[in-house]
Each structure stands twice: as structure tokens, then as C-alpha cells.
NUKE-626520 format. One record per residue (C-alpha): residue number from 1; x, y, z. Coordinates in steps of 0.02 Angstrom, whole numbers, plus 50000, padded with zeros to 5 digits. Layout:
N
+-----+-------+-------+-------+
: num :    c1 :    c2 :    c3 :
+-----+-------+-------+-------+
: NUM :     X :     Y :     Z :
...
+-----+-------+-------+-------+
This chain:
524
+-----+-------+-------+-------+
: num :    c1 :    c2 :    c3 :
+-----+-------+-------+-------+
:   1 : 44242 : 45219 : 36564 :
:   2 : 44254 : 45032 : 36600 :
:   3 : 44114 : 44943 : 36504 :
:   4 : 43982 : 44859 : 36612 :
:   5 : 43976 : 44669 : 36593 :
:   6 : 43816 : 44605 : 36515 :
:   7 : 43711 : 44465 : 36588 :
:   8 : 43792 : 44333 : 36477 :
:   9 : 43968 : 44385 : 36532 :
:  10 : 43918 : 44380 : 36715 :
:  11 : 43835 : 44210 : 36698 :
:  12 : 43985 : 44137 : 36606 :
:  13 : 44107 : 44207 : 36734 :
:  14 : 44008 : 44137 : 36880 :
:  15 : 43991 : 43968 : 36793 :
:  16 : 44178 : 43959 : 36763 :
:  17 : 44218 : 44005 : 36943 :
:  18 : 44097 : 43876 : 37013 :
:  19 : 44149 : 43737 : 36894 :
:  20 : 44337 : 43761 : 36922 :
:  21 : 44333 : 43800 : 37109 :
:  22 : 44435 : 43685 : 37219 :
:  23 : 44301 : 43694 : 37354 :
:  24 : 44128 : 43618 : 37349 :
:  25 : 43995 : 43748 : 37307 :
:  26 : 43819 : 43690 : 37348 :
:  27 : 43654 : 43786 : 37333 :
:  28 : 43489 : 43737 : 37416 :
:  29 : 43315 : 43811 : 37424 :
:  30 : 43220 : 43853 : 37584 :
:  31 : 43156 : 43673 : 37593 :
:  32 : 43334 : 43610 : 37606 :
:  33 : 43331 : 43530 : 37432 :
:  34 : 43496 : 43535 : 37335 :
:  35 : 43484 : 43649 : 37181 :
:  36 : 43665 : 43650 : 37118 :
:  37 : 43818 : 43539 : 37146 :
:  38 : 43987 : 43578 : 37069 :
:  39 : 44127 : 43456 : 37018 :
:  40 : 44223 : 43487 : 37180 :
:  41 : 44070 : 43433 : 37279 :
:  42 : 44066 : 43272 : 37178 :
:  43 : 44249 : 43241 : 37220 :
:  44 : 44235 : 43283 : 37405 :
:  45 : 44071 : 43195 : 37447 :
:  46 : 44073 : 43054 : 37318 :
:  47 : 43899 : 43089 : 37245 :
:  48 : 43872 : 43140 : 37063 :
:  49 : 43766 : 43290 : 37021 :
:  50 : 43627 : 43177 : 36955 :
:  51 : 43621 : 43085 : 37122 :
:  52 : 43596 : 43238 : 37233 :
:  53 : 43502 : 43375 : 37139 :
:  54 : 43327 : 43381 : 37211 :
:  55 : 43378 : 43277 : 37362 :
:  56 : 43383 : 43349 : 37541 :
:  57 : 43547 : 43422 : 37601 :
:  58 : 43540 : 43303 : 37749 :
:  59 : 43611 : 43174 : 37627 :
:  60 : 43784 : 43244 : 37667 :
:  61 : 43752 : 43282 : 37852 :
:  62 : 43774 : 43151 : 37990 :
:  63 : 43605 : 43101 : 38062 :
:  64 : 43642 : 43170 : 38236 :
:  65 : 43651 : 43345 : 38160 :
:  66 : 43488 : 43337 : 38059 :
:  67 : 43376 : 43416 : 38191 :
:  68 : 43490 : 43569 : 38223 :
:  69 : 43506 : 43590 : 38034 :
:  70 : 43316 : 43594 : 38008 :
:  71 : 43294 : 43713 : 38154 :
:  72 : 43424 : 43832 : 38085 :
:  73 : 43345 : 43835 : 37911 :
:  74 : 43172 : 43865 : 37985 :
:  75 : 43240 : 44009 : 38090 :
:  76 : 43319 : 44095 : 37940 :
:  77 : 43162 : 44074 : 37833 :
:  78 : 43050 : 44141 : 37974 :
:  79 : 43159 : 44286 : 38035 :
:  80 : 43290 : 44315 : 37899 :
:  81 : 43422 : 44310 : 38036 :
:  82 : 43563 : 44187 : 38071 :
:  83 : 43726 : 44195 : 38163 :
:  84 : 43831 : 44095 : 38040 :
:  85 : 43788 : 44180 : 37874 :
:  86 : 43944 : 44271 : 37815 :
:  87 : 44057 : 44178 : 37939 :
:  88 : 44168 : 44025 : 37919 :
:  89 : 44128 : 43882 : 38037 :
:  90 : 44189 : 43703 : 38053 :
:  91 : 44057 : 43566 : 38036 :
:  92 : 44054 : 43378 : 38002 :
:  93 : 44017 : 43310 : 37828 :
:  94 : 43959 : 43137 : 37774 :
:  95 : 44028 : 43053 : 37617 :
:  96 : 43934 : 42930 : 37507 :
:  97 : 44035 : 42788 : 37581 :
:  98 : 43972 : 42833 : 37755 :
:  99 : 44134 : 42908 : 37819 :
: 100 : 44131 : 43072 : 37916 :
: 101 : 44259 : 43210 : 37895 :
: 102 : 44286 : 43391 : 37953 :
: 103 : 44220 : 43527 : 37837 :
: 104 : 44249 : 43714 : 37839 :
: 105 : 44085 : 43800 : 37788 :
: 106 : 44058 : 43979 : 37729 :
: 107 : 43871 : 44009 : 37712 :
: 108 : 43776 : 44141 : 37614 :
: 109 : 43591 : 44172 : 37585 :
: 110 : 43488 : 44278 : 37466 :
: 111 : 43306 : 44311 : 37421 :
: 112 : 43232 : 44316 : 37245 :
: 113 : 43053 : 44378 : 37238 :
: 114 : 42975 : 44278 : 37381 :
: 115 : 43097 : 44131 : 37378 :
: 116 : 43252 : 44110 : 37489 :
: 117 : 43408 : 44014 : 37439 :
: 118 : 43567 : 43962 : 37529 :
: 119 : 43740 : 43938 : 37455 :
: 120 : 43884 : 43858 : 37547 :
: 121 : 44069 : 43847 : 37506 :
: 122 : 44132 : 43687 : 37588 :
: 123 : 44314 : 43641 : 37607 :
: 124 : 44379 : 43472 : 37661 :
: 125 : 44494 : 43519 : 37806 :
: 126 : 44549 : 43343 : 37846 :
: 127 : 44728 : 43394 : 37809 :
: 128 : 44714 : 43542 : 37926 :
: 129 : 44644 : 43426 : 38061 :
: 130 : 44789 : 43308 : 38027 :
: 131 : 44909 : 43454 : 38046 :
: 132 : 44839 : 43500 : 38215 :
: 133 : 44841 : 43321 : 38279 :
: 134 : 45018 : 43297 : 38215 :
: 135 : 45090 : 43435 : 38323 :
: 136 : 45125 : 43305 : 38456 :
: 137 : 45226 : 43199 : 38337 :
: 138 : 45404 : 43215 : 38275 :
: 139 : 45474 : 43374 : 38200 :
: 140 : 45502 : 43283 : 38035 :
: 141 : 45320 : 43231 : 38020 :
: 142 : 45262 : 43407 : 38065 :
: 143 : 45374 : 43481 : 37931 :
: 144 : 45306 : 43360 : 37801 :
: 145 : 45127 : 43410 : 37840 :
: 146 : 45169 : 43595 : 37833 :
: 147 : 45254 : 43576 : 37666 :
: 148 : 45108 : 43477 : 37591 :
: 149 : 44976 : 43603 : 37646 :
: 150 : 44878 : 43691 : 37508 :
: 151 : 44889 : 43858 : 37600 :
: 152 : 45039 : 43965 : 37639 :
: 153 : 45100 : 43935 : 37818 :
: 154 : 45217 : 44064 : 37894 :
: 155 : 45289 : 44082 : 38069 :
: 156 : 45375 : 44239 : 38133 :
: 157 : 45453 : 44288 : 38300 :
: 158 : 45407 : 44439 : 38405 :
: 159 : 45526 : 44547 : 38300 :
: 160 : 45437 : 44500 : 38138 :
: 161 : 45575 : 44388 : 38070 :
: 162 : 45522 : 44236 : 37968 :
: 163 : 45556 : 44067 : 38051 :
: 164 : 45445 : 43955 : 37944 :
: 165 : 45404 : 43975 : 37759 :
: 166 : 45325 : 43827 : 37671 :
: 167 : 45322 : 43785 : 37486 :
: 168 : 45151 : 43860 : 37458 :
: 169 : 45210 : 44024 : 37536 :
: 170 : 45354 : 44026 : 37412 :
: 171 : 45233 : 43997 : 37269 :
: 172 : 45109 : 44126 : 37332 :
: 173 : 45230 : 44270 : 37363 :
: 174 : 45372 : 44230 : 37242 :
: 175 : 45510 : 44218 : 37374 :
: 176 : 45603 : 44055 : 37408 :
: 177 : 45630 : 43979 : 37580 :
: 178 : 45813 : 44033 : 37582 :
: 179 : 45767 : 44211 : 37536 :
: 180 : 45641 : 44231 : 37677 :
: 181 : 45710 : 44138 : 37828 :
: 182 : 45772 : 44267 : 37955 :
: 183 : 45707 : 44410 : 37848 :
: 184 : 45575 : 44535 : 37910 :
: 185 : 45399 : 44495 : 37850 :
: 186 : 45381 : 44676 : 37790 :
: 187 : 45432 : 44626 : 37615 :
: 188 : 45261 : 44549 : 37580 :
: 189 : 45164 : 44692 : 37660 :
: 190 : 45118 : 44843 : 37551 :
: 191 : 45220 : 44993 : 37609 :
: 192 : 45069 : 45095 : 37665 :
: 193 : 45025 : 44960 : 37793 :
: 194 : 45200 : 44919 : 37859 :
: 195 : 45209 : 45042 : 38004 :
: 196 : 45036 : 44992 : 38065 :
: 197 : 45090 : 44808 : 38054 :
: 198 : 45247 : 44840 : 38157 :
: 199 : 45152 : 44939 : 38288 :
: 200 : 45017 : 44805 : 38304 :
: 201 : 45148 : 44667 : 38318 :
: 202 : 45242 : 44762 : 38455 :
: 203 : 45080 : 44792 : 38548 :
: 204 : 45031 : 44607 : 38545 :
: 205 : 45207 : 44547 : 38585 :
: 206 : 45207 : 44657 : 38741 :
: 207 : 45044 : 44579 : 38803 :
: 208 : 44922 : 44700 : 38724 :
: 209 : 44755 : 44671 : 38636 :
: 210 : 44753 : 44505 : 38542 :
: 211 : 44579 : 44514 : 38463 :
: 212 : 44650 : 44471 : 38291 :
: 213 : 44719 : 44307 : 38358 :
: 214 : 44608 : 44158 : 38317 :
: 215 : 44508 : 44250 : 38186 :
: 216 : 44511 : 44256 : 37997 :
: 217 : 44540 : 44427 : 37921 :
: 218 : 44559 : 44495 : 37744 :
: 219 : 44716 : 44594 : 37704 :
: 220 : 44817 : 44657 : 37557 :
: 221 : 44981 : 44567 : 37517 :
: 222 : 45128 : 44611 : 37404 :
: 223 : 45204 : 44489 : 37277 :
: 224 : 45387 : 44491 : 37234 :
: 225 : 45346 : 44565 : 37063 :
: 226 : 45262 : 44715 : 37146 :
: 227 : 45079 : 44677 : 37118 :
: 228 : 44958 : 44678 : 37264 :
: 229 : 44827 : 44544 : 37291 :
: 230 : 44699 : 44503 : 37426 :
: 231 : 44731 : 44368 : 37555 :
: 232 : 44637 : 44285 : 37696 :
: 233 : 44741 : 44266 : 37855 :
: 234 : 44705 : 44152 : 38003 :
: 235 : 44828 : 44199 : 38141 :
: 236 : 44882 : 44102 : 38295 :
: 237 : 45001 : 44152 : 38437 :
: 238 : 45103 : 44033 : 38545 :
: 239 : 45242 : 44044 : 38673 :
: 240 : 45401 : 43947 : 38702 :
: 241 : 45525 : 43981 : 38842 :
: 242 : 45450 : 44152 : 38873 :
: 243 : 45456 : 44210 : 38692 :
: 244 : 45303 : 44240 : 38584 :
: 245 : 45283 : 44176 : 38407 :
: 246 : 45149 : 44201 : 38275 :
: 247 : 45093 : 44075 : 38145 :
: 248 : 44979 : 44119 : 38002 :
: 249 : 44884 : 44016 : 37873 :
: 250 : 44867 : 44123 : 37717 :
: 251 : 44753 : 44096 : 37568 :
: 252 : 44747 : 44193 : 37404 :
: 253 : 44568 : 44254 : 37381 :
: 254 : 44593 : 44347 : 37216 :
: 255 : 44467 : 44239 : 37123 :
: 256 : 44338 : 44260 : 37259 :
: 257 : 44359 : 44449 : 37265 :
: 258 : 44347 : 44460 : 37076 :
: 259 : 44185 : 44361 : 37083 :
: 260 : 44120 : 44476 : 37220 :
: 261 : 44161 : 44627 : 37113 :
: 262 : 44071 : 44552 : 36963 :
: 263 : 43920 : 44520 : 37073 :
: 264 : 43929 : 44695 : 37147 :
: 265 : 43930 : 44776 : 36975 :
: 266 : 43789 : 44663 : 36919 :
: 267 : 43688 : 44707 : 37073 :
: 268 : 43717 : 44894 : 37047 :
: 269 : 43664 : 44879 : 36866 :
: 270 : 43510 : 44778 : 36911 :
: 271 : 43460 : 44901 : 37047 :
: 272 : 43482 : 45046 : 36927 :
: 273 : 43374 : 44960 : 36796 :
: 274 : 43243 : 44914 : 36926 :
: 275 : 43236 : 45093 : 36989 :
: 276 : 43211 : 45157 : 36812 :
: 277 : 43076 : 45025 : 36783 :
: 278 : 42990 : 45073 : 36946 :
: 279 : 42991 : 45257 : 36896 :
: 280 : 42919 : 45215 : 36725 :
: 281 : 42787 : 45102 : 36801 :
: 282 : 42730 : 45230 : 36929 :
: 283 : 42727 : 45367 : 36797 :
: 284 : 42596 : 45267 : 36703 :
: 285 : 42475 : 45279 : 36849 :
: 286 : 42366 : 45432 : 36886 :
: 287 : 42456 : 45508 : 37036 :
: 288 : 42389 : 45686 : 37046 :
: 289 : 42248 : 45715 : 37170 :
: 290 : 42117 : 45782 : 37168 :
: 291 : 42107 : 45696 : 37000 :
: 292 : 41954 : 45789 : 36934 :
: 293 : 41948 : 45955 : 37027 :
: 294 : 41809 : 46026 : 36918 :
: 295 : 41691 : 45880 : 36949 :
: 296 : 41578 : 45886 : 37101 :
: 297 : 41475 : 45729 : 37072 :
: 298 : 41617 : 45612 : 37120 :
: 299 : 41794 : 45603 : 37189 :
: 300 : 41923 : 45465 : 37176 :
: 301 : 42086 : 45425 : 37264 :
: 302 : 42210 : 45280 : 37254 :
: 303 : 42371 : 45219 : 37335 :
: 304 : 42491 : 45084 : 37274 :
: 305 : 42634 : 45019 : 37381 :
: 306 : 42741 : 44889 : 37289 :
: 307 : 42826 : 44752 : 37391 :
: 308 : 42981 : 44759 : 37280 :
: 309 : 43058 : 44893 : 37169 :
: 310 : 42941 : 44842 : 37030 :
: 311 : 42771 : 44765 : 37065 :
: 312 : 42626 : 44686 : 36973 :
: 313 : 42480 : 44785 : 37044 :
: 314 : 42401 : 44933 : 36956 :
: 315 : 42249 : 45044 : 36961 :
: 316 : 42175 : 45165 : 36836 :
: 317 : 42031 : 45286 : 36814 :
: 318 : 41981 : 45397 : 36668 :
: 319 : 41828 : 45482 : 36592 :
: 320 : 41762 : 45389 : 36441 :
: 321 : 41651 : 45538 : 36403 :
: 322 : 41573 : 45678 : 36503 :
: 323 : 41455 : 45563 : 36599 :
: 324 : 41546 : 45395 : 36613 :
: 325 : 41697 : 45356 : 36722 :
: 326 : 41798 : 45196 : 36699 :
: 327 : 41903 : 45136 : 36847 :
: 328 : 41988 : 44973 : 36897 :
: 329 : 42116 : 44883 : 37004 :
: 330 : 42219 : 44733 : 36946 :
: 331 : 42353 : 44613 : 37005 :
: 332 : 42472 : 44534 : 36879 :
: 333 : 42544 : 44362 : 36916 :
: 334 : 42726 : 44364 : 36970 :
: 335 : 42829 : 44519 : 37014 :
: 336 : 42971 : 44619 : 36940 :
: 337 : 43000 : 44687 : 36765 :
: 338 : 42899 : 44553 : 36671 :
: 339 : 42747 : 44590 : 36780 :
: 340 : 42771 : 44777 : 36753 :
: 341 : 42774 : 44753 : 36564 :
: 342 : 42617 : 44645 : 36570 :
: 343 : 42535 : 44777 : 36679 :
: 344 : 42577 : 44914 : 36553 :
: 345 : 42504 : 44813 : 36410 :
: 346 : 42344 : 44775 : 36508 :
: 347 : 42319 : 44956 : 36559 :
: 348 : 42345 : 45015 : 36380 :
: 349 : 42221 : 44887 : 36312 :
: 350 : 42087 : 44939 : 36436 :
: 351 : 42104 : 45120 : 36382 :
: 352 : 42103 : 45071 : 36198 :
: 353 : 41942 : 44969 : 36211 :
: 354 : 41845 : 45089 : 36322 :
: 355 : 41717 : 45189 : 36223 :
: 356 : 41547 : 45271 : 36259 :
: 357 : 41452 : 45119 : 36195 :
: 358 : 41562 : 44988 : 36282 :
: 359 : 41531 : 44898 : 36445 :
: 360 : 41653 : 44821 : 36571 :
: 361 : 41611 : 44649 : 36500 :
: 362 : 41646 : 44695 : 36319 :
: 363 : 41806 : 44787 : 36368 :
: 364 : 41871 : 44640 : 36469 :
: 365 : 41823 : 44512 : 36336 :
: 366 : 41926 : 44607 : 36206 :
: 367 : 42071 : 44637 : 36326 :
: 368 : 42077 : 44451 : 36373 :
: 369 : 42085 : 44395 : 36191 :
: 370 : 42230 : 44512 : 36154 :
: 371 : 42325 : 44464 : 36312 :
: 372 : 42311 : 44280 : 36265 :
: 373 : 42396 : 44311 : 36097 :
: 374 : 42583 : 44267 : 36101 :
: 375 : 42579 : 44247 : 36291 :
: 376 : 42724 : 44123 : 36295 :
: 377 : 42765 : 44171 : 36475 :
: 378 : 42590 : 44113 : 36530 :
: 379 : 42564 : 44268 : 36634 :
: 380 : 42391 : 44326 : 36684 :
: 381 : 42303 : 44465 : 36780 :
: 382 : 42158 : 44469 : 36901 :
: 383 : 42053 : 44624 : 36867 :
: 384 : 41901 : 44714 : 36936 :
: 385 : 41835 : 44839 : 36807 :
: 386 : 41695 : 44966 : 36833 :
: 387 : 41602 : 45097 : 36732 :
: 388 : 41500 : 45225 : 36830 :
: 389 : 41360 : 45327 : 36750 :
: 390 : 41391 : 45494 : 36834 :
: 391 : 41216 : 45556 : 36799 :
: 392 : 41116 : 45408 : 36864 :
: 393 : 41238 : 45327 : 36986 :
: 394 : 41223 : 45160 : 36896 :
: 395 : 41380 : 45057 : 36926 :
: 396 : 41419 : 44917 : 36802 :
: 397 : 41562 : 44802 : 36846 :
: 398 : 41647 : 44639 : 36795 :
: 399 : 41765 : 44530 : 36895 :
: 400 : 41903 : 44427 : 36810 :
: 401 : 41965 : 44310 : 36945 :
: 402 : 41985 : 44452 : 37072 :
: 403 : 41939 : 44448 : 37256 :
: 404 : 41768 : 44523 : 37307 :
: 405 : 41761 : 44714 : 37318 :
: 406 : 41648 : 44824 : 37425 :
: 407 : 41519 : 44964 : 37424 :
: 408 : 41498 : 45065 : 37584 :
: 409 : 41325 : 45145 : 37578 :
: 410 : 41274 : 45312 : 37652 :
: 411 : 41172 : 45210 : 37777 :
: 412 : 41330 : 45128 : 37846 :
: 413 : 41302 : 44959 : 37765 :
: 414 : 41445 : 44864 : 37681 :
: 415 : 41399 : 44761 : 37528 :
: 416 : 41518 : 44636 : 37449 :
: 417 : 41526 : 44630 : 37259 :
: 418 : 41570 : 44447 : 37262 :
: 419 : 41514 : 44381 : 37092 :
: 420 : 41650 : 44322 : 36973 :
: 421 : 41613 : 44346 : 36790 :
: 422 : 41754 : 44245 : 36713 :
: 423 : 41930 : 44179 : 36738 :
: 424 : 42089 : 44281 : 36757 :
: 425 : 42129 : 44382 : 36602 :
: 426 : 42266 : 44319 : 36486 :
: 427 : 42246 : 44134 : 36527 :
: 428 : 42098 : 44070 : 36424 :
: 429 : 42055 : 44145 : 36252 :
: 430 : 41880 : 44169 : 36181 :
: 431 : 41796 : 44195 : 36350 :
: 432 : 41636 : 44299 : 36356 :
: 433 : 41642 : 44392 : 36521 :
: 434 : 41482 : 44436 : 36613 :
: 435 : 41443 : 44589 : 36718 :
: 436 : 41328 : 44653 : 36856 :
: 437 : 41250 : 44818 : 36904 :
: 438 : 41227 : 44909 : 37068 :
: 439 : 41143 : 45075 : 37103 :
: 440 : 41245 : 45205 : 37196 :
: 441 : 41161 : 45341 : 37299 :
: 442 : 41243 : 45505 : 37348 :
: 443 : 41365 : 45472 : 37489 :
: 444 : 41402 : 45293 : 37436 :
: 445 : 41582 : 45233 : 37418 :
: 446 : 41656 : 45100 : 37304 :
: 447 : 41813 : 45022 : 37380 :
: 448 : 41927 : 44921 : 37264 :
: 449 : 42087 : 44834 : 37319 :
: 450 : 42207 : 44693 : 37278 :
: 451 : 42237 : 44536 : 37381 :
: 452 : 42394 : 44616 : 37455 :
: 453 : 42275 : 44702 : 37576 :
: 454 : 42182 : 44552 : 37645 :
: 455 : 42335 : 44438 : 37637 :
: 456 : 42453 : 44560 : 37724 :
: 457 : 42543 : 44456 : 37855 :
: 458 : 42614 : 44502 : 38024 :
: 459 : 42764 : 44423 : 38111 :
: 460 : 42651 : 44284 : 38178 :
: 461 : 42600 : 44239 : 37999 :
: 462 : 42421 : 44299 : 38029 :
: 463 : 42330 : 44373 : 37879 :
: 464 : 42240 : 44539 : 37886 :
: 465 : 42084 : 44454 : 37809 :
: 466 : 41923 : 44506 : 37724 :
: 467 : 41835 : 44503 : 37892 :
: 468 : 41953 : 44635 : 37962 :
: 469 : 41926 : 44747 : 37809 :
: 470 : 41736 : 44728 : 37817 :
: 471 : 41738 : 44770 : 38003 :
: 472 : 41846 : 44923 : 37971 :
: 473 : 41728 : 44987 : 37836 :
: 474 : 41574 : 44949 : 37941 :
: 475 : 41638 : 45034 : 38098 :
: 476 : 41715 : 45187 : 38012 :
: 477 : 41632 : 45344 : 37949 :
: 478 : 41711 : 45388 : 37782 :
: 479 : 41736 : 45574 : 37754 :
: 480 : 41816 : 45569 : 37581 :
: 481 : 41894 : 45451 : 37454 :
: 482 : 42068 : 45504 : 37511 :
: 483 : 42024 : 45473 : 37694 :
: 484 : 41957 : 45300 : 37647 :
: 485 : 42119 : 45243 : 37564 :
: 486 : 42224 : 45315 : 37705 :
: 487 : 42115 : 45227 : 37835 :
: 488 : 42137 : 45057 : 37752 :
: 489 : 42325 : 45078 : 37730 :
: 490 : 42347 : 45130 : 37912 :
: 491 : 42246 : 44980 : 37973 :
: 492 : 42347 : 44859 : 37866 :
: 493 : 42510 : 44939 : 37922 :
: 494 : 42461 : 44922 : 38106 :
: 495 : 42424 : 44738 : 38076 :
: 496 : 42588 : 44702 : 37986 :
: 497 : 42696 : 44795 : 38111 :
: 498 : 42881 : 44760 : 38087 :
: 499 : 42854 : 44611 : 37970 :
: 500 : 42918 : 44625 : 37791 :
: 501 : 42787 : 44671 : 37661 :
: 502 : 42753 : 44512 : 37563 :
: 503 : 42646 : 44577 : 37419 :
: 504 : 42598 : 44735 : 37326 :
: 505 : 42459 : 44833 : 37412 :
: 506 : 42336 : 44936 : 37310 :
: 507 : 42178 : 45027 : 37366 :
: 508 : 42061 : 45135 : 37262 :
: 509 : 41910 : 45225 : 37336 :
: 510 : 41774 : 45319 : 37241 :
: 511 : 41644 : 45430 : 37324 :
: 512 : 41483 : 45460 : 37227 :
: 513 : 41409 : 45629 : 37274 :
: 514 : 41271 : 45643 : 37142 :
: 515 : 41222 : 45818 : 37091 :
: 516 : 41319 : 45815 : 36925 :
: 517 : 41390 : 45978 : 36861 :
: 518 : 41416 : 46038 : 36683 :
: 519 : 41589 : 46020 : 36605 :
: 520 : 41720 : 45885 : 36600 :
: 521 : 41883 : 45865 : 36695 :
: 522 : 42049 : 45786 : 36651 :
: 523 : 42071 : 45605 : 36698 :
: 524 : 42221 : 45495 : 36729 :
+-----+-------+-------+-------+
């Protein structure tokens, strides 16, 4: 088995490729600010890395193209769609000295968490432009340009015989000019593709489909020593005295394909690790419902829908003793594996500090102090923690920087639990959290949720909002805790529509029925 590259190997490989590339490689954020600038970019545009990092990309774009550039970036950020990503287009660049020149741009984009970035590979094609303009000049000048080109340039007739073979073609394929002139091009085509090549050439030469003409395609080529390597071919067709000829500009893309393979393997490994982390994270939550089938005085149900493979939200509920139920929802800062680890620690600490003589305030005070220890990453968690006395219906709760939560009474009223009893947990040590109490009657519901509910955004960038949630709870008759969570999720989903989910969404609903029964159940 081929060993998987570790993160350090991948990073070093990418750094070496970027630093030694002959083309400019530039990365920007969604605001159009330059994030990275390799040595080739310094050489081509005349600016040092220190001069451009943090500056707008429009620094290297002629002013007349600024507006279309900003519109294109805004369109990608808003819709995630663009016509030029993944394609090679010709644009105009602006050097430090104020001179303009033609640039060949290949653009890519990717998203990390909630941030979007753009990377462009830019090639100065002034020489190519000179080559095109020189076609009207003397044969000697044209030959000089062809020979000085950095890419292989080959011309063949309709029978596939080589008529032009420049120095870079000789270097790329290992055959000299004398060896190739008048010889069939088949020698540089892997044997398994030769018949298809001949058939396609005959078809085009006879006036058939010419869709490949004028486009850049990736193919496999064969070196004189027998090894295959990937190439990029831009093919043109022209006629003279009734005969057809084909000219191709060929570039070795071995380095690029190797980099793509490294990135592919890294992505597969990351996705595998994220899937494992997501499975572990979800396994830590109580997922079996009904959660307490032997208890008649209450029922509880919860749903968590992460925005990414691994999220920062969590919920929990468990019996402290036969007559006290602890339950909570929380939202860890950031997303991904670090947030999942912080979530696991927080959940474990809550369980460890919950006891029959503890209160939400004492639990959260202890949890906060421990989270603040060795918290070099400066992560934190907003948390709404409750303890319900199952005999009396007394609900004690504390809010650590979380958004207001709700009680839906059996009379149809919706009450907001909007007091905050301290800052987010994990940020400020030695904080004494407060708490409040509310009396539940049979038929009352407690609805807990994270801000992913009220901040869910549709394609028009409109938030779902607290007002929409309050209206939903006010106008709806809740039949069970499970129906309550499903109702909220369906309403949020209808609002979001086809827009991408921007944050984790968590909802927990508890129905207090009163009439306690003897015996304890098994909690999550």
C-alpha cells in the first residue's frame, strides 16, 4: 500500500510548486484582497510580495476593468457560480510601471468554513501575442518566434506527417527536428490512442466535426524513452491551396497533475477523517427516542443538523436522580474538528458537575472555570442549561451568552426566557453565574434552540428571525415534543429553500405532563 502523505509533506510539496512555478500564482479572499503572491508574480507584475499582500487585486487590473471584476466577485460570493472558474481565459494585466500586457488566466475557487477564496494562475502571453501578430511578417521572423517559444509547437498535414517541430518540442519529446520532419506524429502518441487519433484526424480533414479545434484539451503523450506524461494541447486548423494543416501548442502539465493528485489524496484523507469525527460527535449525543419510555411525567426530543461534516452545536439531557432532569443546548465558536473537541469537553464537564444538590448556576460556574484553563485557542461556547424538578414542575435555568429561549404554555402563551446570567463559557474565568426559575404546568413546553434557527438565511439573505419563531409557536398547537422539533425544522427549511445552510441548527423540546410515576428511566 502506498503510504498517505501527511499534512507537513503536502504543505511542503505545495509550497515548492508555488515558489518554483514559472507562472504567477495569486490568491485573494472574497473581498478581493491579495493573500499570497509567489516569486513569478513579482517578476511578471513588478511588485514585491510586501507591496501587494493585503492590497486589492485591482492593483494589477487596468482601471477600465475594475467594475466588471467587482461584479464577477460579488456574483460568485452570492451564488457560488461563475462561468470562468476552471477555464483558461485571456485578460489584460497591469504592471507596476503602468504598462499593460496580455495575460492567460486559469481561475479556481474554494470555500473554507464560511470563507471563500480565489486562486489564479497567470501567464504572461506577450510572446504568444507577438507570435500571432508576426504571422504577417517574413518567414524568417516567424521561424525565430516559433523556436523561442516556451511551449512545443508542432504542425502536421492532413496525413499526420510532421512539417514543423520547434526546439521545445524536441526537448519535450526527446526527438530532434531531423528525426521528426516528414514522420507520422504517431510516435509521440501512446499506442492505445493511435487508431482513435488517426480516425479523428481523417474525419476532420474530410470536413467533419471540428469541436476540438480552438480549445485546450488534456491528453497523454509518449516520450522517446517510453514513459507517458500528461500534456495540454491547444489545436488550430488552417488551409492553404485547398489542403488542411493542423498546428498545436503543447505544454507539459506533469507538475500540475502531480499537485492535483496530492491535493486529491489530501482531500480524500480529510473527508475520511471528518466523516469519522462526525460519527464520533453524533454518537456522543442522545439519539434514541423516546428517550425515557418508562416516564410519563415528561417527554423530550431533539434534532441537530450540522452545516458542515463536523459542527459546533450540541444538546444533551439526562436524569440527575429520579426526580431531576438536566437538559441543555449549546453552540461552540467556530466549526470543524476543534469545535467538536471543545463540544465534547463541555458536554463531559456538564455531566461531571451535575449532582442532586447542584443547580444550573453552580454547574456552569464550575464548567466555565475548567474550560478557561489552558484554552490557548480562545474558543468559547454559548450555553442554555436547565434543571427540571419532575415532581413540582419547577424549572431552574441559566444562560451563558445564549439567545433567549421559550416556554409555550398550555394556555397558548409564548414566554421568552430572555435573561442572561453571565458571559459565554470558556472566555472569562472566575465568573459566578446567576440563574432564574419558572413554574411549569402540565401541558407546558420548553423550547431550546441555537442561533442557527433564527439566523437561517434564504437566497435573498433574509433571516428566519426570533419573530418568525415566536409567531410559529404562538399559532401552532403542539401535540408532542417530537412534533414541536419537526414543526420548527420544517418552518426553517421552508424559509431557507434552496439556499445553502450557513450554520448548525439544533432544536430541543421538552413537554411537561405532570403526574409523575414511580421508577426511573435511562437517559442520554
